[in-house]
N, C-alpha and C positions, 0 to 999 in steps of 0.2 A: 450828429454822428451819422455817417453814411454806411448803413448796414444792409446787406442783401443776403438772402438765404437760398441755398441750393440743395436739392435732393431730399426734401422732407417727405416723411411718410411713416406709417406704422410698420417699421422693419425690425425683425427679431433675428438674433443669431450673430453672424459675423459682420453684419452691415448696420450696426447701431450707431452710425455716425452721420453727421451732416457737415457741410462746409459753410462758414460764415465769413463774409468779407467786411472787415471793420476798417474804415478809413483807408481803403485800398489794399489792406493786408488780408490775405486768405488764411483762415484758421479752421482746424477741425474741431468739431464738438461731438461729444457723446450725446446721443439723443435716443434714449432707451425706452422702448415700449410706449412711446407717445402716440396717442390716437391721431387720426387725420385732422388737419386744420378745419375748424368749423366753417361751413360755407356761408353762414349768415349769423352775424352778431349785432343785434339792434338794442339800443337803449342801455348799453353796459359800459359806455366810455368812461364814466366817472368811477365805476367799480373797478375797471381794469387799471385805471391810473392810480387809484388808491392802493391796489394790491402791488403794483410795480413799486410804488414808493415804499411800502412796508418791507418788501422783500429785498430791494436793491439798496435802500438807505440804512437798513439794519435798525429801524426804530419800531420794532414789533416784537410781540411775544415776551417770553420769559428771559430772553437774552438779547444782547445787542450784537449784531453780526459785524465783526471786523476781521482782519486777516489772521487774528490770533485767538478769537473767542470761539465758544461752542456754537453749534448750529442754532439759528433763530427759528421761531415757531409762529406760524399764522394759520388761520382756518377760515373757510368759507362755509356758511350755514344757510340753508333755505329749504323750502317745501319741495316735495317731489315734483319734477317737471318745471322747476323754476329756472333751470339752466346753470347749475353749479359746475357740472362737468364741462359744459361748453365754455364757460368763463375760464376755467383752469386750463383747458386746451388752448384757448386763444392766447392766454398768458405765455404758455410754453413756446408758441410760435412768434411771439413779439420780438422784433429785431433787437430792441434794447435789452430785453431779458437774456436773449441768447448771447449778446455781446458781453454782458456783465458776468454771467455764470460760465466762466471758462472751463470749469470742471465738468460741465455737461448738465443735461436735463434728464432726470430719471422719473419715470411714471410708474406708480404701483396701483394695480387694480385690487380693490377689496370686495365690496358688495355684501349683501345680507348673509351670505354663507360663511363669511370670515368672522367666526365667533371666538375661536380659541387662539392661544398664543402661536401654535404652529401654523395657523393660517398666514403668518408672515413668511413662511418658507417659499411659496411660489414667487412672491415679490422679490425676495432676497436673491433667489436663484437667477431671476431675470437680470437683476442688477450686477450680480457677481461675474457672469461670463464675460461681458465686454471689458470689465476691469481686470481680467486675468486672475480672478480669485477662484481657487479650486473648491467647489462646494462640498466635495466629499471629504475634505480635510478637517471639517469642523463638526463636532459632535452634536451641536444643537443650534437653533436659530439665533440665539443671543450671541454665541461665539461667531457665527457667520456675519451677523450685523456689525459686530466690532471690527471684523476683518475688512469688511467693505468700507467702513469709516476710515480705517487705516490706509486703504488703497486710495480713497479719495483725497485724504490729507497729503499723500505723497505727491500728488499733482501740483500742490501749492496754489490751486485755484478753487474758488468757491463753486459748489454745485447746488442745483435746485432739485429737491426731492418732493414729488407731488404724490400724495396718497388720496386716491379718489374713492368716494362713497363708503366711508367708514360707518359701521354699525355698532361695534363693540370695542371695549378698551383693550382687551388682552393682546391682540396683534399689534396695536399701536404702541404698547409699552415696549415691545421688541423692536419695532421699526424705528422708534425714537433713538435707539442705541447706535444707529448709523450716524455717527457724530463726527463731522469734519470741520476744522476751523473756517469761519467765514461762510459756511454753507447755510441753506435755509430749507425748512420743511413747510409744505403747504398742504392742509387737510381740507377735504370737502365732506360734508356730512349733513344729514337732516336734523341731527340732535344737538340742541344748544349745550346741554351739560357735557357731552362728549367733546365738543369744540372747545369749551372752556377748560376742561381737564387736560386736553392735549396742549394747549398754548400756555396754560398757567396764568392767563390774564384775560379778563373779559374784553378789554379794549384791543386785543389782538384778533378778535373774531369779527370778520366782515359779514354782516347779514345781507344776503341777496334777496330782496323783496320782489314781489310781482312787478311787472312792467307798468309804468304809468300809462295813462290812456293814450297820449300822443305817440309814445313809443310802441304801444300795442298796435295802434293803427298803422304805424310805419312798417312793422313786421308783417301785418296782414296784407298791406299794399305790396310789399316785396314778394310775397308768396302768391297773391291772387290780384294782380293789378287791374284786370278787366272788371272783375266782380266789384271791387271797391269803387272804381270809376263809375260804374253803372248806378250805384245807389250809395253815396257816401253816408247818408243818415242811417241806413240799415247797417252799413259796415260798422259805424260807431256803436250801434245797439248790440251788434254781434260781439264786438270787442268787450263791451261791458259785461256781457254774459260769460265770457271765458275767464274773467277774473284776473287777467294779465299774466297767466301762466304761459310761457313760451311754447311748451309742449302742446297744450290745448290749442293755442293759436296756430301752431304748425299743422295739427290735425285738421282744423277747420279750413285753413288756407289750402291745404292739399286737396281736401274734398271739394272746395269751391272751384279750384282749377280743373279738377276732373269733371265736375258737373257742368261747368260753364263753358264747355268747349264751343258751344254756339253763342254763348254770351247773352243770356236772357236775364233781365232785372229780377224776375221772380225767384231766381236761384238763391240769392242771398237771403230773401225773405223765408224761403223754404228751409234754409239752414238754421235760421233763428228759431223757427217753429220746432224743428227736430231737436235742437239743443235744449229748448225748454221742456219738451216732452220727455226726453231721456233723463233730464235732471230729476224728474219726479220718481224715476225708477231707483234712484240711489239715495233715498232718504236715510238709509242706514249709515251712510257716510256723513261725517260732520259737515254742516253747511259751510260754504266758502269755496275756495279755489279747488280743493281736492275733489269735492262733489262735482264741480263743473268739469274737471278733467275726466272723471269716470263717464260723465254724460257725453263728452266729446269722443271718447273711445267707442262708446256704444253707437253713436251716430255714424261713425266711420265703419263700424262693424256691419251696420245695416246696409251700407253701400256695397260692402264686399259680398254679402248675401251668399256665403259659402262656409259652412261650419267646419270644413276641413282645416282651416287655418288655426282653430283653437288648439290643435295638437302641438303647435309650436310653443305652447305654454310649458311643454315638457323640457324645453331647453333652459339652461342657466341664462339669466338675463344679463344685460350689460353690467360689467365690461366684457363678459364672455361673448364670443362670436361663434358662428357655425357656417359651414359651407352649404352649397345648394344641394349636393348629394344627400347630406344629412337631413336637410329640411324635407326633401322629397320622400325620403325613406320613412321619416316619422309621420308625415301626413298621409302616406299611401294607403293605410288600412282604415281610414275613416270612412263613414258612410258615403256612398256614391250617388245618393238620391237627393243631393242638395238642390235647392231651387234653380241655381245658375251654376251648376258644376263646371269647373274650368280645369284645364290641364295644369299640372303642378307649376311649371315655370311661369305660366300666365298668371296664376293665382299669386305667386310671389311678387311678380311685377306689379300687380294691382295693389297688394299690400304696401309695397314701397311707394307707389303713386299716392296712396292715401295717408302716408306717414305712419302707418302702423308698424312697419318694418324698416329698419335702417340698413344702409349698405356701408360696409367698412372695407374699402378696397374691393376685393372680389368675394367678400363674406357678408354675412347678415348679423344683425344684433337686434335684440328686443329691449325696449325700456322696461325697467322693473315694474312700473304700474301697468303697462300693457301686457306684460307676461302674466301678472297676477289676474288680470281680467280674463285672459285666454284660458288660464287654468280653471277658473271658476265656471267657464262655459263648456269645458272639455268633455266630450262624450266618453263614457267609461266602457259601455258594453257594445260588442259587435254582434252581428246576426248569429244565431245558433249554428254551430257546426263550422264557423269560419276558422280556418287553421292558423290565421295570423295572430301575432301577439295581441293580447286583449286590452292593452292600454298603451297610450302614447308614451308614457314613461318607460314601459318595457321596450317599446320599439327604439326609443332613444338609447336605453341602456345597451341593447343588443347591437345597435349601430356602432357605438364606440368600443364595445368589446371586440367586434370584428376589426375595427381600425387597429387596435392594439395587437391583435393576433396576427395581422398581416405581416408584421415584422417587429417582434418584441425587442430587438436590439436597436431599432431606429428611434432613439430617445428624442431627437429633435422633432420628429413628426408627432410623437406622442405628446411632447411638451406643448406643442401648438394647440393640441386638443385637451390639455390637462384640465382647464376649468370645467369643460363639459364632462370629462371622465369623473372628476370629483363629484359633480352634481349627480351623475348617474349612480356612482357608488353610494351616495347618501340615500338614494332610493333603494338600491339593491341590498345594502347592508341591513336594512330593517325588515326585509322579506324573510319568509320561511322557506324560500327556494334554495336549499343547500347547493344544488347543482350550479345555479347561477352565481351564488356567492363564491364558490370555489373556482368557477371559470374566471371570474374577475381577479381573484387573488393570483392565480397562476399566470394570467395574461399580463398583469402589471408588475409582477415580482421583479423582473429584470430592470424595468424602468426605475422603480423605487430604489433598487440597489445601485444602479449606475449614478443616479442623482443624489445618493446619500440621504434619502428621506427616511431616516431611521424611525422616527416617531410614527410616520404614516405606515411604514413597513410593519412595525409591530402591531399597530391597530388593525390593519388589514389581515395580518396573519392570525391575530387573536380571534377576530370574527370568523375567519376561515376555520380555525380550530373548533370553535363552537359548532359551526355548521357540519364539519366532518364528524364530530362526536354525536350530534343529533341524528345524523344519517347513518351512523355506524360505518363510516368510511375509514377503516383503520389504516390503510396504506397512505391515504391523504393525511391522516392525523400524524403518522410518523414523519412524513416529509415536512409538514408544517412545524412540528416541534424541532426538527433539525434546522430549519431556516431561522426560527426564533432564536435558537441557541447560537447560531452564527452571528446574529446581530448583537446578542449579549456579549459575545466574545469581542466583536469589533468595538463595542463601547467600553471594553475593559472589565466587564463583570464576569471574570473567569470562572468563579465557583458556580455562579448561577448558570453560566453556559454549560459547564460540565454536567450539572444535574439534569439540565434539559436535554443535552445530547444523550445521556444515559437512558432517559425516558424514551427518546426517539429510537435508540438502538434496540431496546426491548421490544418495541412494537414492530420494527422492521424485521427482527428475527422471528417474531411470532407469525407474521404474515408471509414469511419466506421471501422477502424483498432483498435478495442478495446484493444487487447493485446498490440499493439504498444503504444496506448495512456497511458496505465498503466505504461509501461516501462519509457516513457518520463516524466510522472508525478513523478515517483520515482526519476529519475535523477534530475529533477528540485528541488525536496525536498533536494537532496544532496547539490545543489548549495546554496540554502537558508541557510542550516545548516553551510556550510563553510563560508558564509558571516555573521554568527552570528545571523541570523533572525530565532531563534528557533521556535517560535510559527507559523510563516508562513511555516516553513519546516514541522512542525507537521501536519498542515492542508493539505498540499500537499501530504504528505505520506499517510494520512488517505484516501484521494481521490484515490490515487493509489491502496491502499489496497482493497478498495471496488471493483475496476475494476478487479484486478487479481483474487479475489475470484469469481467474476461473470463469468470470462472466464475459471475458473478451473485451473489456473496456480499456482500449488502448490510450485514450485521452486521460482517463483516470490513472492509468499506470504511469504515464509521464508525469502527472501532477504529484503522485505519491513518491516516485523516485526523486523528484526535485526536493520534496519535503524531507526525505531521508537524508539527502545530501546536505541540507541545511543543518540537521542535527549533528551529522559527522563533523561538519565544519565547526559548529559550536563546541564540540568535544575536543577540538584540536586535531582530529584525524583527517588532515587535509587531502592526503593521497586517496583515501577511501571516499571522501566527499567528491573529489574530482572524478573518480571512476563512476560514481553514482550519477553525478551531473551529466556526464557524457552519455550515459545510457538514457537519461531523461531527455536530453537534447535530441538524440536520434529519433525518439518516439514522437516528440512534439513537432519535429519537422515532418515526420511521416504523416501525421494526422492533420497537418496544416494549422496547428495552434500557434499563430504568430505571436500573440501576447505572451503565451507560455514560453515560446522559443526565446523571446527577448529577455524574459525573466531569468531563464537558466543561463543564457549567455552572460548576463550581468553577474550572476552568482559565480560563474567560472572566472570572469575577469577579476572579481574582487579576491578570489583565492590567489591568482597569480600576482596581484598587486601586493597582497600580504606576504607572499613568498619572495618579493623583490624582483620578479620577472616582469619588468616594465613593458617590454615589447609584446609579450603574450597578453598582458593585461590590457594594453591599448587595443590590440586586435579584437578581443572579445567585447570590450566595452564600447568600441565604435560600432560594432555590429548591433549590440543591444540598443544603443542610442538611435541608430537608423530605423530599427523596427519600432521602437517606442514612438518616434515621431510619425512613422507611417500609420500606425494604428491609433494614434492620439491617446497615449498612455502616459500622462504627465508624471506620475509617481516614479515609474520606471525610467523615464527620461531624466528626471532629477538625480536619481541614484547613479545612472550611468555618467552623467556630467560630473557629479561629485568624484566619482572614481577617476575619470579622465583628468580632472583638476589635480587630484592627488598624484597621478602619474607625472603630470607636468611639473608639479612642485618638487617631487623627488628628483626629477631630471635636472631642474634648476639648481637644487642644492648640491648636486654632484659635479657641477661644472667647475 
């Protein structure tokens, strides 16, 4: 098979595709969130061929993959640093694999922080967007997983779903529900029991062992050819010390390359002595390859000779990444009296040269074991009177807080940093700093809403509520209760929403928050409307309208008038509804609320449609559709298209 691949890379958003030429025919492939192609893969040809056979021939796991069966399951298991992720990434770029899986390759990053079922959410959201699945339309991760499976099945072609670095079962149970005929799942994990539980069969687990001696030598030779050529016997001794872990070999090879710039034979002997010496420092680690890996990291650390880099342990490890600005900010407050203090970018370059830091396109990533080492060495205290944040973790948290606050509506930018934001929140949420907790909740509220992360939204707001109550921040408490009630309403828990709104309303009245009171009354009106209590809804909306007019909230006035129009329409009072909608439309145009303008135009169009005025209905619905497409509001676009289809159907029936 003559297969070539073009345009590969770790691309997110609207560019999750590559082109594949199969026997002279060019085909598009979805290639979602796949990391860059490994630069070097040594000694894994047999493992790669075995995985290809398992995945492509359907002779693996609990199922047999055919055009009509459920997804097949395989797993790769091995020690940290053995190269599981590298092997899986090489598989994703394999031309035969890309040719076979016409439905695309989908990569999901998990990691040690993915412990609960909702940790599947970020993976599913990444997969949903390129497939055209609206993530906000599904109430929970399992429903979204099934919708993604349905979207994959519609293509009629098998897909490969790779789940990297799993630590816990709960998110895997959700991700396994992305089930499409002929497709396959591949898991990488350190844990044998998890691999077996995922596949349902021990023979579906491929154990990736340490490299054999000759393969280890080949890898070291590829990384540091001059050093190995100078002293092959010493190179063999060094390889034996590393235990065959590719990560340890990479660290040693990078160090040899950096140290042997002049190429002296004693360099490799010196590396052997250092590795042996540092191994004695890690007697707490079980003997074997993992202890050797820790020693290799420590030896590389000694060559860096600048403790500022330990602050990078505050970042979430691979698969999460971070940019240079974030790295420099987090390192900036560490002690400046390091023995060989270097400028930030130069220090990052040195870390990359020594293999302690990886580059992923224009970003950086830390291996889990290296991140753990850095955290253990991380200095906690700064000089007395230093005004900067007192811990690297706080600097990390404040950097990503500033990123979110720069534009709370820019969900794509926030999503790219979401693994780091979640990592920061894990630290922030257990602090007693109510101010920082609340800052995080308010900064990320819009993102959680836009992306439909209701479980996260409720957890964050519940923690914020605790912080607000502990700090006696009554106004914040009222706002948080209002927002929690809004989510309960969105999830269909109307009575619980009503109770929570009432609690919010009492607090907002107590603290004199008139604008907040108007908002909560408006929301309560929406619940009554959903419960079919139209007259009570109308009374509540009218009370809200009086308040928003009193405080001069023109946008709120437009929203409330639109809601009142909805109630009149439901009561069959279409003329009155139309008048109210027209008033709402004028205000929404005045304040530049494009999404609101489109919503009201759609509502007016449907009234004309129901009254049989097709010309007017088309005029308003077309305007609504144009705005929905301009502001990327899919629900509104669908409603307007449905209305236009009904207009067209009526016209056809009257011919």
